[in-house]
C-alpha angles and dihedrals in degrees: 000000000000116000090225091056092051092047093049092047092051091049093051092046091050092049091050091047090054087057091050095256108122116192120231117230091257092050090049090051092051091049091049092050090051092048090050092049093244093119128030119245092227091054090049092050090051091050092050093048090050093046096049099038099045113106 
């Protein structure tokens, strides 16, 4: 894993935590894969919309 991807992911997680929005382990992993270029952002957005709007 690229050091830059890990650093970016930690920074985003810390910023979200300061706003009271803690990431779950699975959310952190998704963010890390996006930052490393292993998963596309558009695919991730689609997955999140589906996950959080499904009833």
